[in-house]
Structures are given as structure tokens and as C-alpha cells.
N, CA, C and O atoms as a Maestro MAE file, in Angstrom:
{
 s_m_m2io_version
 :::
 2.0.0
}

f_m_ct {
 s_m_title
 :::
 protein
 m_atom[300] {
  # First column is atom index #
  i_m_mmod_type
  r_m_x_coord
  r_m_y_coord
  r_m_z_coord
  i_m_residue_number
  s_m_chain_name
  s_m_pdb_residue_name
  s_m_pdb_atom_name
  i_m_atomic_number
  :::
  1 25 0.873 -1.164 0.044 1 A "UNK " " N  " 7
  2 3 -0.004 0.000 0.033 1 A "UNK " " CA " 6
  3 2 0.847 1.275 0.048 1 A "UNK " " C  " 6
  4 15 1.773 1.414 0.848 1 A "UNK " " O  " 8
  5 25 0.514 2.184 -0.843 2 A "UNK " " N  " 7
  6 3 1.322 3.457 -0.913 2 A "UNK " " CA " 6
  7 2 1.148 4.309 0.409 2 A "UNK " " C  " 6
  8 15 0.229 4.076 1.194 2 A "UNK " " O  " 8
  9 25 2.029 5.252 0.598 3 A "UNK " " N  " 7
  10 3 2.007 6.028 1.749 3 A "UNK " " CA " 6
  11 2 0.744 6.954 1.676 3 A "UNK " " C  " 6
  12 15 0.098 7.219 2.690 3 A "UNK " " O  " 8
  13 25 0.412 7.446 0.403 4 A "UNK " " N  " 7
  14 3 -0.643 8.345 0.210 4 A "UNK " " CA " 6
  15 2 -2.032 7.617 0.508 4 A "UNK " " C  " 6
  16 15 -2.979 8.213 1.023 4 A "UNK " " O  " 8
  17 25 -2.061 6.396 0.171 5 A "UNK " " N  " 7
  18 3 -3.179 5.569 0.464 5 A "UNK " " CA " 6
  19 2 -3.407 5.354 1.949 5 A "UNK " " C  " 6
  20 15 -4.515 5.449 2.476 5 A "UNK " " O  " 8
  21 25 -2.253 5.050 2.604 6 A "UNK " " N  " 7
  22 3 -2.320 4.929 4.067 6 A "UNK " " CA " 6
  23 2 -2.797 6.139 4.708 6 A "UNK " " C  " 6
  24 15 -3.632 6.068 5.609 6 A "UNK " " O  " 8
  25 25 -2.289 7.331 4.276 7 A "UNK " " N  " 7
  26 3 -2.650 8.595 4.948 7 A "UNK " " CA " 6
  27 2 -4.159 8.792 4.582 7 A "UNK " " C  " 6
  28 15 -4.879 9.248 5.471 7 A "UNK " " O  " 8
  29 25 -4.643 8.534 3.520 8 A "UNK " " N  " 7
  30 3 -6.088 8.579 3.128 8 A "UNK " " CA " 6
  31 2 -6.889 7.764 4.141 8 A "UNK " " C  " 6
  32 15 -7.891 8.271 4.644 8 A "UNK " " O  " 8
  33 25 -6.503 6.524 4.468 9 A "UNK " " N  " 7
  34 3 -7.273 5.714 5.413 9 A "UNK " " CA " 6
  35 2 -7.185 6.258 6.767 9 A "UNK " " C  " 6
  36 15 -8.161 6.224 7.516 9 A "UNK " " O  " 8
  37 25 -5.987 6.792 7.139 10 A "UNK " " N  " 7
  38 3 -5.843 7.333 8.498 10 A "UNK " " CA " 6
  39 2 -6.772 8.605 8.707 10 A "UNK " " C  " 6
  40 15 -7.445 8.767 9.724 10 A "UNK " " O  " 8
  41 25 -6.741 9.447 7.689 11 A "UNK " " N  " 7
  42 3 -7.607 10.606 7.711 11 A "UNK " " CA " 6
  43 2 -9.065 10.266 7.817 11 A "UNK " " C  " 6
  44 15 -9.815 10.890 8.567 11 A "UNK " " O  " 8
  45 25 -9.489 9.196 7.002 12 A "UNK " " N  " 7
  46 3 -10.823 8.816 7.037 12 A "UNK " " CA " 6
  47 2 -11.207 8.400 8.525 12 A "UNK " " C  " 6
  48 15 -12.238 8.797 9.068 12 A "UNK " " O  " 8
  49 25 -10.324 7.606 9.099 13 A "UNK " " N  " 7
  50 3 -10.595 7.070 10.441 13 A "UNK " " CA " 6
  51 2 -10.576 8.276 11.489 13 A "UNK " " C  " 6
  52 15 -11.333 8.265 12.461 13 A "UNK " " O  " 8
  53 25 -9.773 9.205 11.273 14 A "UNK " " N  " 7
  54 3 -9.783 10.372 12.171 14 A "UNK " " CA " 6
  55 2 -11.018 11.216 12.087 14 A "UNK " " C  " 6
  56 15 -11.526 11.738 13.080 14 A "UNK " " O  " 8
  57 25 -11.468 11.327 10.911 15 A "UNK " " N  " 7
  58 3 -12.749 12.105 10.673 15 A "UNK " " CA " 6
  59 2 -13.956 11.453 11.455 15 A "UNK " " C  " 6
  60 15 -14.915 12.123 11.839 15 A "UNK " " O  " 8
  61 25 -13.836 10.128 11.656 16 A "UNK " " N  " 7
  62 3 -14.932 9.447 12.316 16 A "UNK " " CA " 6
  63 2 -14.844 9.683 13.857 16 A "UNK " " C  " 6
  64 15 -15.843 9.445 14.536 16 A "UNK " " O  " 8
  65 25 -13.777 10.108 14.403 17 A "UNK " " N  " 7
  66 3 -13.663 10.336 15.805 17 A "UNK " " CA " 6
  67 2 -14.317 11.543 16.297 17 A "UNK " " C  " 6
  68 15 -14.513 12.484 15.527 17 A "UNK " " O  " 8
  69 25 -14.665 11.586 17.507 18 A "UNK " " N  " 7
  70 3 -15.334 12.875 18.088 18 A "UNK " " CA " 6
  71 2 -14.175 13.810 18.368 18 A "UNK " " C  " 6
  72 15 -13.023 13.441 18.141 18 A "UNK " " O  " 8
  73 25 -14.463 15.072 18.881 19 A "UNK " " N  " 7
  74 3 -13.495 16.141 19.045 19 A "UNK " " CA " 6
  75 2 -12.417 15.638 19.973 19 A "UNK " " C  " 6
  76 15 -11.240 15.785 19.642 19 A "UNK " " O  " 8
  77 25 -12.731 15.064 21.095 20 A "UNK " " N  " 7
  78 3 -11.700 14.585 22.092 20 A "UNK " " CA " 6
  79 2 -10.757 13.560 21.484 20 A "UNK " " C  " 6
  80 15 -9.547 13.612 21.709 20 A "UNK " " O  " 8
  81 25 -11.309 12.623 20.709 21 A "UNK " " N  " 7
  82 3 -10.474 11.603 19.954 21 A "UNK " " CA " 6
  83 2 -9.468 12.251 18.999 21 A "UNK " " C  " 6
  84 15 -8.284 11.919 18.943 21 A "UNK " " O  " 8
  85 25 -10.064 13.244 18.220 22 A "UNK " " N  " 7
  86 3 -9.182 13.958 17.350 22 A "UNK " " CA " 6
  87 2 -8.043 14.760 18.040 22 A "UNK " " C  " 6
  88 15 -6.935 14.817 17.507 22 A "UNK " " O  " 8
  89 25 -8.288 15.338 19.145 23 A "UNK " " N  " 7
  90 3 -7.329 16.081 20.002 23 A "UNK " " CA " 6
  91 2 -6.336 15.087 20.505 23 A "UNK " " C  " 6
  92 15 -5.141 15.381 20.486 23 A "UNK " " O  " 8
  93 25 -6.761 13.882 20.973 24 A "UNK " " N  " 7
  94 3 -5.840 12.887 21.476 24 A "UNK " " CA " 6
  95 2 -4.816 12.431 20.469 24 A "UNK " " C  " 6
  96 15 -3.632 12.269 20.762 24 A "UNK " " O  " 8
  97 25 -5.370 12.212 19.155 25 A "UNK " " N  " 7
  98 3 -4.468 11.814 18.065 25 A "UNK " " CA " 6
  99 2 -3.458 12.961 17.887 25 A "UNK " " C  " 6
  100 15 -2.256 12.701 17.834 25 A "UNK " " O  " 8
  101 25 -3.893 14.165 17.797 26 A "UNK " " N  " 7
  102 3 -2.971 15.285 17.657 26 A "UNK " " CA " 6
  103 2 -1.970 15.346 18.645 26 A "UNK " " C  " 6
  104 15 -0.803 15.545 18.309 26 A "UNK " " O  " 8
  105 25 -2.325 15.180 19.960 27 A "UNK " " N  " 7
  106 3 -1.386 15.284 20.994 27 A "UNK " " CA " 6
  107 2 -0.313 14.162 20.892 27 A "UNK " " C  " 6
  108 15 0.866 14.396 21.156 27 A "UNK " " O  " 8
  109 25 -0.754 12.942 20.501 28 A "UNK " " N  " 7
  110 3 0.155 11.866 20.328 28 A "UNK " " CA " 6
  111 2 1.116 12.118 19.243 28 A "UNK " " C  " 6
  112 15 2.300 11.817 19.391 28 A "UNK " " O  " 8
  113 25 0.689 12.633 18.199 29 A "UNK " " N  " 7
  114 3 1.563 13.012 17.012 29 A "UNK " " CA " 6
  115 2 2.645 14.032 17.456 29 A "UNK " " C  " 6
  116 15 3.828 13.929 17.131 29 A "UNK " " O  " 8
  117 25 2.152 14.993 18.202 30 A "UNK " " N  " 7
  118 3 3.050 16.072 18.568 30 A "UNK " " CA " 6
  119 2 4.174 15.400 19.547 30 A "UNK " " C  " 6
  120 15 5.371 15.638 19.383 30 A "UNK " " O  " 8
  121 25 3.738 14.633 20.470 31 A "UNK " " N  " 7
  122 3 4.623 13.970 21.320 31 A "UNK " " CA " 6
  123 2 5.663 13.066 20.603 31 A "UNK " " C  " 6
  124 15 6.840 13.011 20.959 31 A "UNK " " O  " 8
  125 25 5.180 12.416 19.642 32 A "UNK " " N  " 7
  126 3 6.034 11.549 18.894 32 A "UNK " " CA " 6
  127 2 7.105 12.361 18.051 32 A "UNK " " C  " 6
  128 15 8.262 11.951 17.966 32 A "UNK " " O  " 8
  129 25 6.695 13.487 17.454 33 A "UNK " " N  " 7
  130 3 7.547 14.344 16.649 33 A "UNK " " CA " 6
  131 2 8.604 14.998 17.543 33 A "UNK " " C  " 6
  132 15 9.704 15.272 17.064 33 A "UNK " " O  " 8
  133 25 8.316 15.257 18.808 34 A "UNK " " N  " 7
  134 3 9.208 15.963 19.721 34 A "UNK " " CA " 6
  135 2 10.236 14.990 20.385 34 A "UNK " " C  " 6
  136 15 11.090 15.431 21.154 34 A "UNK " " O  " 8
  137 25 10.147 13.683 20.087 35 A "UNK " " N  " 7
  138 3 11.057 12.724 20.734 35 A "UNK " " CA " 6
  139 2 12.445 12.991 20.104 35 A "UNK " " C  " 6
  140 15 12.601 13.339 18.933 35 A "UNK " " O  " 8
  141 25 13.457 12.790 21.018 36 A "UNK " " N  " 7
  142 3 14.867 12.775 20.502 36 A "UNK " " CA " 6
  143 2 15.080 11.706 19.416 36 A "UNK " " C  " 6
  144 15 14.540 10.601 19.458 36 A "UNK " " O  " 8
  145 25 15.852 12.092 18.504 37 A "UNK " " N  " 7
  146 3 16.125 11.190 17.483 37 A "UNK " " CA " 6
  147 2 15.194 11.259 16.196 37 A "UNK " " C  " 6
  148 15 15.491 10.631 15.179 37 A "UNK " " O  " 8
  149 25 14.140 11.988 16.278 38 A "UNK " " N  " 7
  150 3 13.318 12.221 15.151 38 A "UNK " " CA " 6
  151 2 13.944 13.353 14.479 38 A "UNK " " C  " 6
  152 15 14.108 14.441 15.032 38 A "UNK " " O  " 8
  153 25 14.335 13.059 13.132 39 A "UNK " " N  " 7
  154 3 14.903 14.052 12.283 39 A "UNK " " CA " 6
  155 2 13.955 14.990 11.641 39 A "UNK " " C  " 6
  156 15 12.998 14.584 10.983 39 A "UNK " " O  " 8
  157 25 14.230 16.310 11.839 40 A "UNK " " N  " 7
  158 3 13.355 17.300 11.175 40 A "UNK " " CA " 6
  159 2 13.831 17.414 9.693 40 A "UNK " " C  " 6
  160 15 15.025 17.367 9.398 40 A "UNK " " O  " 8
  161 25 12.856 17.564 8.801 41 A "UNK " " N  " 7
  162 3 13.232 17.746 7.440 41 A "UNK " " CA " 6
  163 2 13.985 18.965 7.223 41 A "UNK " " C  " 6
  164 15 13.742 19.980 7.876 41 A "UNK " " O  " 8
  165 25 14.958 18.911 6.268 42 A "UNK " " N  " 7
  166 3 15.724 20.090 5.976 42 A "UNK " " CA " 6
  167 2 14.933 21.128 5.177 42 A "UNK " " C  " 6
  168 15 14.241 20.818 4.208 42 A "UNK " " O  " 8
  169 25 15.063 22.297 5.607 43 A "UNK " " N  " 7
  170 3 14.333 23.436 4.972 43 A "UNK " " CA " 6
  171 2 14.959 23.676 3.601 43 A "UNK " " C  " 6
  172 15 16.180 23.672 3.439 43 A "UNK " " O  " 8
  173 25 14.083 23.885 2.622 44 A "UNK " " N  " 7
  174 3 14.599 24.301 1.254 44 A "UNK " " CA " 6
  175 2 15.197 25.700 1.407 44 A "UNK " " C  " 6
  176 15 14.574 26.559 2.031 44 A "UNK " " O  " 8
  177 25 16.409 25.958 0.845 45 A "UNK " " N  " 7
  178 3 16.957 27.371 0.967 45 A "UNK " " CA " 6
  179 2 16.065 28.236 0.072 45 A "UNK " " C  " 6
  180 15 15.457 27.780 -0.896 45 A "UNK " " O  " 8
  181 25 16.029 29.465 0.446 46 A "UNK " " N  " 7
  182 3 15.269 30.488 -0.263 46 A "UNK " " CA " 6
  183 2 16.251 31.221 -1.212 46 A "UNK " " C  " 6
  184 15 17.423 31.371 -0.868 46 A "UNK " " O  " 8
  185 25 15.816 31.656 -2.337 47 A "UNK " " N  " 7
  186 3 16.590 32.455 -3.228 47 A "UNK " " CA " 6
  187 2 17.105 33.774 -2.526 47 A "UNK " " C  " 6
  188 15 18.212 34.274 -2.727 47 A "UNK " " O  " 8
  189 25 16.179 34.239 -1.712 48 A "UNK " " N  " 7
  190 3 16.414 35.527 -1.009 48 A "UNK " " CA " 6
  191 2 17.647 35.453 -0.082 48 A "UNK " " C  " 6
  192 15 18.222 36.486 0.260 48 A "UNK " " O  " 8
  193 25 18.047 34.252 0.317 49 A "UNK " " N  " 7
  194 3 19.185 34.118 1.151 49 A "UNK " " CA " 6
  195 2 20.487 34.387 0.431 49 A "UNK " " C  " 6
  196 15 21.530 34.507 1.075 49 A "UNK " " O  " 8
  197 25 20.457 34.487 -0.901 50 A "UNK " " N  " 7
  198 3 21.665 34.852 -1.702 50 A "UNK " " CA " 6
  199 2 21.814 36.416 -1.821 50 A "UNK " " C  " 6
  200 15 22.736 36.910 -2.470 50 A "UNK " " O  " 8
  201 25 20.928 37.128 -1.207 51 A "UNK " " N  " 7
  202 3 21.019 38.606 -1.223 51 A "UNK " " CA " 6
  203 2 22.299 39.027 -0.553 51 A "UNK " " C  " 6
  204 15 22.577 38.649 0.586 51 A "UNK " " O  " 8
  205 25 23.084 39.821 -1.275 52 A "UNK " " N  " 7
  206 3 24.372 40.349 -0.701 52 A "UNK " " CA " 6
  207 2 25.526 39.506 -0.895 52 A "UNK " " C  " 6
  208 15 26.631 39.935 -0.563 52 A "UNK " " O  " 8
  209 25 25.393 38.318 -1.410 53 A "UNK " " N  " 7
  210 3 26.381 37.372 -1.598 53 A "UNK " " CA " 6
  211 2 27.438 37.909 -2.640 53 A "UNK " " C  " 6
  212 15 27.063 38.195 -3.777 53 A "UNK " " O  " 8
  213 25 28.633 38.035 -2.297 54 A "UNK " " N  " 7
  214 3 29.655 38.608 -3.195 54 A "UNK " " CA " 6
  215 2 29.738 40.069 -3.227 54 A "UNK " " C  " 6
  216 15 30.416 40.631 -4.087 54 A "UNK " " O  " 8
  217 25 29.054 40.743 -2.295 55 A "UNK " " N  " 7
  218 3 29.012 42.191 -2.316 55 A "UNK " " CA " 6
  219 2 30.434 42.784 -2.174 55 A "UNK " " C  " 6
  220 15 30.713 43.867 -2.688 55 A "UNK " " O  " 8
  221 25 31.250 42.118 -1.526 56 A "UNK " " N  " 7
  222 3 32.596 42.627 -1.315 56 A "UNK " " CA " 6
  223 2 33.412 42.759 -2.657 56 A "UNK " " C  " 6
  224 15 34.320 43.570 -2.839 56 A "UNK " " O  " 8
  225 25 32.963 41.866 -3.538 57 A "UNK " " N  " 7
  226 3 33.646 41.917 -4.867 57 A "UNK " " CA " 6
  227 2 33.427 43.212 -5.631 57 A "UNK " " C  " 6
  228 15 34.276 43.692 -6.383 57 A "UNK " " O  " 8
  229 25 32.183 43.771 -5.382 58 A "UNK " " N  " 7
  230 3 31.780 44.884 -6.126 58 A "UNK " " CA " 6
  231 2 31.965 46.257 -5.351 58 A "UNK " " C  " 6
  232 15 31.572 47.320 -5.832 58 A "UNK " " O  " 8
  233 25 32.544 46.166 -4.210 59 A "UNK " " N  " 7
  234 3 32.663 47.258 -3.290 59 A "UNK " " CA " 6
  235 2 33.432 48.491 -3.958 59 A "UNK " " C  " 6
  236 15 33.027 49.640 -3.777 59 A "UNK " " O  " 8
  237 25 34.404 48.247 -4.631 60 A "UNK " " N  " 7
  238 3 35.229 49.306 -5.237 60 A "UNK " " CA " 6
  239 2 34.963 49.487 -6.761 60 A "UNK " " C  " 6
  240 15 35.717 50.172 -7.452 60 A "UNK " " O  " 8
  241 25 33.913 48.877 -7.244 61 A "UNK " " N  " 7
  242 3 33.696 48.943 -8.725 61 A "UNK " " CA " 6
  243 2 32.579 49.876 -9.079 61 A "UNK " " C  " 6
  244 15 31.480 49.804 -8.531 61 A "UNK " " O  " 8
  245 25 32.882 50.769 -10.019 62 A "UNK " " N  " 7
  246 3 31.895 51.740 -10.544 62 A "UNK " " CA " 6
  247 2 31.000 50.854 -11.511 62 A "UNK " " C  " 6
  248 15 31.457 50.302 -12.513 62 A "UNK " " O  " 8
  249 25 29.767 50.782 -11.132 63 A "UNK " " N  " 7
  250 3 28.858 49.887 -11.909 63 A "UNK " " CA " 6
  251 2 28.654 50.450 -13.326 63 A "UNK " " C  " 6
  252 15 28.631 49.679 -14.286 63 A "UNK " " O  " 8
  253 25 28.511 51.719 -13.470 64 A "UNK " " N  " 7
  254 3 28.330 52.366 -14.885 64 A "UNK " " CA " 6
  255 2 29.568 52.044 -15.735 64 A "UNK " " C  " 6
  256 15 29.426 51.675 -16.901 64 A "UNK " " O  " 8
  257 25 30.792 52.180 -15.166 65 A "UNK " " N  " 7
  258 3 31.967 51.933 -15.963 65 A "UNK " " CA " 6
  259 2 32.065 50.373 -16.332 65 A "UNK " " C  " 6
  260 15 32.464 49.999 -17.434 65 A "UNK " " O  " 8
  261 25 31.680 49.533 -15.352 66 A "UNK " " N  " 7
  262 3 31.754 48.131 -15.652 66 A "UNK " " CA " 6
  263 2 30.780 47.797 -16.805 66 A "UNK " " C  " 6
  264 15 31.142 47.113 -17.762 66 A "UNK " " O  " 8
  265 25 29.590 48.278 -16.691 67 A "UNK " " N  " 7
  266 3 28.620 47.917 -17.747 67 A "UNK " " CA " 6
  267 2 29.064 48.456 -19.058 67 A "UNK " " C  " 6
  268 15 28.863 47.774 -20.063 67 A "UNK " " O  " 8
  269 25 29.665 49.644 -19.153 68 A "UNK " " N  " 7
  270 3 30.080 50.158 -20.426 68 A "UNK " " CA " 6
  271 2 31.272 49.332 -20.946 68 A "UNK " " C  " 6
  272 15 31.374 49.096 -22.150 68 A "UNK " " O  " 8
  273 25 32.183 48.888 -20.040 69 A "UNK " " N  " 7
  274 3 33.342 47.986 -20.581 69 A "UNK " " CA " 6
  275 2 32.770 46.668 -21.072 69 A "UNK " " C  " 6
  276 15 33.254 46.126 -22.066 69 A "UNK " " O  " 8
  277 25 31.750 46.138 -20.402 70 A "UNK " " N  " 7
  278 3 31.160 44.953 -20.869 70 A "UNK " " CA " 6
  279 2 30.553 45.063 -22.236 70 A "UNK " " C  " 6
  280 15 30.822 44.231 -23.103 70 A "UNK " " O  " 8
  281 25 29.758 46.050 -22.445 71 A "UNK " " N  " 7
  282 3 29.049 46.378 -23.651 71 A "UNK " " CA " 6
  283 2 30.095 46.565 -24.830 71 A "UNK " " C  " 6
  284 15 29.923 46.093 -25.954 71 A "UNK " " O  " 8
  285 25 31.166 47.285 -24.454 72 A "UNK " " N  " 7
  286 3 32.250 47.426 -25.464 72 A "UNK " " CA " 6
  287 2 32.895 46.192 -25.869 72 A "UNK " " C  " 6
  288 15 33.334 46.055 -27.011 72 A "UNK " " O  " 8
  289 25 32.975 45.275 -24.972 73 A "UNK " " N  " 7
  290 3 33.681 44.011 -25.202 73 A "UNK " " CA " 6
  291 2 32.874 43.074 -26.170 73 A "UNK " " C  " 6
  292 15 33.445 42.106 -26.671 73 A "UNK " " O  " 8
  293 25 31.619 43.331 -26.429 74 A "UNK " " N  " 7
  294 3 30.768 42.604 -27.273 74 A "UNK " " CA " 6
  295 2 31.066 42.922 -28.761 74 A "UNK " " C  " 6
  296 15 30.767 42.093 -29.620 74 A "UNK " " O  " 8
  297 25 31.628 44.059 -29.077 75 A "UNK " " N  " 7
  298 3 31.867 44.540 -30.433 75 A "UNK " " CA " 6
  299 2 33.117 43.963 -30.981 75 A "UNK " " C  " 6
  300 15 33.484 44.255 -32.119 75 A "UNK " " O  " 8
  :::
 }
 m_bond[299] {
  # First column is bond index #
  i_m_from
  i_m_to
  i_m_order
  :::
  1 1 2 1
  2 2 3 1
  3 3 4 2
  4 3 5 1
  5 5 6 1
  6 6 7 1
  7 7 8 2
  8 7 9 1
  9 9 10 1
  10 10 11 1
  11 11 12 2
  12 11 13 1
  13 13 14 1
  14 14 15 1
  15 15 16 2
  16 15 17 1
  17 17 18 1
  18 18 19 1
  19 19 20 2
  20 19 21 1
  21 21 22 1
  22 22 23 1
  23 23 24 2
  24 23 25 1
  25 25 26 1
  26 26 27 1
  27 27 28 2
  28 27 29 1
  29 29 30 1
  30 30 31 1
  31 31 32 2
  32 31 33 1
  33 33 34 1
  34 34 35 1
  35 35 36 2
  36 35 37 1
  37 37 38 1
  38 38 39 1
  39 39 40 2
  40 39 41 1
  41 41 42 1
  42 42 43 1
  43 43 44 2
  44 43 45 1
  45 45 46 1
  46 46 47 1
  47 47 48 2
  48 47 49 1
  49 49 50 1
  50 50 51 1
  51 51 52 2
  52 51 53 1
  53 53 54 1
  54 54 55 1
  55 55 56 2
  56 55 57 1
  57 57 58 1
  58 58 59 1
  59 59 60 2
  60 59 61 1
  61 61 62 1
  62 62 63 1
  63 63 64 2
  64 63 65 1
  65 65 66 1
  66 66 67 1
  67 67 68 2
  68 67 69 1
  69 69 70 1
  70 70 71 1
  71 71 72 2
  72 71 73 1
  73 73 74 1
  74 74 75 1
  75 75 76 2
  76 75 77 1
  77 77 78 1
  78 78 79 1
  79 79 80 2
  80 79 81 1
  81 81 82 1
  82 82 83 1
  83 83 84 2
  84 83 85 1
  85 85 86 1
  86 86 87 1
  87 87 88 2
  88 87 89 1
  89 89 90 1
  90 90 91 1
  91 91 92 2
  92 91 93 1
  93 93 94 1
  94 94 95 1
  95 95 96 2
  96 95 97 1
  97 97 98 1
  98 98 99 1
  99 99 100 2
  100 99 101 1
  101 101 102 1
  102 102 103 1
  103 103 104 2
  104 103 105 1
  105 105 106 1
  106 106 107 1
  107 107 108 2
  108 107 109 1
  109 109 110 1
  110 110 111 1
  111 111 112 2
  112 111 113 1
  113 113 114 1
  114 114 115 1
  115 115 116 2
  116 115 117 1
  117 117 118 1
  118 118 119 1
  119 119 120 2
  120 119 121 1
  121 121 122 1
  122 122 123 1
  123 123 124 2
  124 123 125 1
  125 125 126 1
  126 126 127 1
  127 127 128 2
  128 127 129 1
  129 129 130 1
  130 130 131 1
  131 131 132 2
  132 131 133 1
  133 133 134 1
  134 134 135 1
  135 135 136 2
  136 135 137 1
  137 137 138 1
  138 138 139 1
  139 139 140 2
  140 139 141 1
  141 141 142 1
  142 142 143 1
  143 143 144 2
  144 143 145 1
  145 145 146 1
  146 146 147 1
  147 147 148 2
  148 147 149 1
  149 149 150 1
  150 150 151 1
  151 151 152 2
  152 151 153 1
  153 153 154 1
  154 154 155 1
  155 155 156 2
  156 155 157 1
  157 157 158 1
  158 158 159 1
  159 159 160 2
  160 159 161 1
  161 161 162 1
  162 162 163 1
  163 163 164 2
  164 163 165 1
  165 165 166 1
  166 166 167 1
  167 167 168 2
  168 167 169 1
  169 169 170 1
  170 170 171 1
  171 171 172 2
  172 171 173 1
  173 173 174 1
  174 174 175 1
  175 175 176 2
  176 175 177 1
  177 177 178 1
  178 178 179 1
  179 179 180 2
  180 179 181 1
  181 181 182 1
  182 182 183 1
  183 183 184 2
  184 183 185 1
  185 185 186 1
  186 186 187 1
  187 187 188 2
  188 187 189 1
  189 189 190 1
  190 190 191 1
  191 191 192 2
  192 191 193 1
  193 193 194 1
  194 194 195 1
  195 195 196 2
  196 195 197 1
  197 197 198 1
  198 198 199 1
  199 199 200 2
  200 199 201 1
  201 201 202 1
  202 202 203 1
  203 203 204 2
  204 203 205 1
  205 205 206 1
  206 206 207 1
  207 207 208 2
  208 207 209 1
  209 209 210 1
  210 210 211 1
  211 211 212 2
  212 211 213 1
  213 213 214 1
  214 214 215 1
  215 215 216 2
  216 215 217 1
  217 217 218 1
  218 218 219 1
  219 219 220 2
  220 219 221 1
  221 221 222 1
  222 222 223 1
  223 223 224 2
  224 223 225 1
  225 225 226 1
  226 226 227 1
  227 227 228 2
  228 227 229 1
  229 229 230 1
  230 230 231 1
  231 231 232 2
  232 231 233 1
  233 233 234 1
  234 234 235 1
  235 235 236 2
  236 235 237 1
  237 237 238 1
  238 238 239 1
  239 239 240 2
  240 239 241 1
  241 241 242 1
  242 242 243 1
  243 243 244 2
  244 243 245 1
  245 245 246 1
  246 246 247 1
  247 247 248 2
  248 247 249 1
  249 249 250 1
  250 250 251 1
  251 251 252 2
  252 251 253 1
  253 253 254 1
  254 254 255 1
  255 255 256 2
  256 255 257 1
  257 257 258 1
  258 258 259 1
  259 259 260 2
  260 259 261 1
  261 261 262 1
  262 262 263 1
  263 263 264 2
  264 263 265 1
  265 265 266 1
  266 266 267 1
  267 267 268 2
  268 267 269 1
  269 269 270 1
  270 270 271 1
  271 271 272 2
  272 271 273 1
  273 273 274 1
  274 274 275 1
  275 275 276 2
  276 275 277 1
  277 277 278 1
  278 278 279 1
  279 279 280 2
  280 279 281 1
  281 281 282 1
  282 282 283 1
  283 283 284 2
  284 283 285 1
  285 285 286 1
  286 286 287 1
  287 287 288 2
  288 287 289 1
  289 289 290 1
  290 290 291 1
  291 291 292 2
  292 291 293 1
  293 293 294 1
  294 294 295 1
  295 295 296 2
  296 295 297 1
  297 297 298 1
  298 298 299 1
  299 299 300 2
  :::
 }
}
């Protein structure tokens, strides 16, 4: 059985519980996930984390002159 099918069955069973039963399931899941040794998934890096990367390279560069030199190199 695939994991998505298992989850589907679990969710169906949880829906059948009353409020207290659903709350108990939630509390058990939280306790399980907080146990030592449970690995948290790695967060995907954001493109925004690259902001400022390499800024020291450009510190003393005149941007307009650089762009002009690059444009001239194309001819």
C-alpha cells in the first residue's frame, strides 16, 4: 500500500472520531515528533538568502563603468 493511500485511510478514520479523540491523536503525534532522534526535514533554501552574496567583490567597482566596458567587449 502506498503512503498516500495509508494517509487517506488514517484521515478517514480520524474524521470518524469525536472532538476529544481527534485532539488525543493530535497530542500523540506532537509527542512523537518531539522525541529525541526524530529528524526534522531540511528546509529548502530560499533564493532571497543569496542577497548580498559577493558584495565585497563589487565594493570598489563603478557599476556604470563596468557595464560600459562589458558592452564594449561585445563589439
